[in-house]
Structure formats: C-alpha cells, structure tokens
Phi, psi and omega in degrees: 000137180257114181259138178259132177259141179246147176288155186264031178277144177264141178268117180267132177290143181282129179266132181280156179283148179281142179279172180297320178296321178293324176291323177295319176295321177299312181293326177295317179294326179284346178276349182267120181300152182067313178298322181299320180293320179295313182295319179297319179294321177297314181290321185287322186249003180273206181294166181291117180218168183294342181266003188298306182293321177300317181294319179297317179294321179295321177293324176296317178296322177298315180296319178297319180295321178295317179296316179295322178295320178295318178298314178296324178300311181292323177296316179291324177299312181291325179295311182288330176289329177287327177291320181297323180291333184279351181273357184268077174246124180246000000 
C-alpha cells in the first residue's frame, strides 16, 4: 500500500482590508454608548474578522479606564471627606 503523507499546516483565509467607509461606520458605531460595548464584544469574541484585534485592544483600554476612574473616585471621595471634617471648628 502506498500512503500519502500530508503536512500539518493549516490554511488561513486571507482577510481583506477594511475600506474607508467601513472604518467610518466602525467609528460611528463605537461613538454610541452601550451599543459600542455590545458591538465590541461581538467583534472581539465572535468569528474571525478584520476588527477582532482592534476590538480586543479597545475593550482592554475601556477596562483600564474604568479601573482608573474608580481609583480616582475613591481618592477624591476620601480627600474631600477629610477636608469637610477639618471645617468643624467652634
């Protein structure tokens, strides 16, 4: 018997580049609150598309921004509450 061996390389489909109109639509969708999070999650965790890496990076930046915002909120809360306590001199 003659057996044929095949290489174990995977064939990756070539992804086409996004046009200017597609990028404008992408930026328009990302400017709408709540819709942007839904669309980013679909693009980041869905099928392989040209926006996948961009969406993952954008979600990481959103998470970093939320964490920094929470830190600043608590720091300012504690700072202003300590100032408020110092004004009670009778």
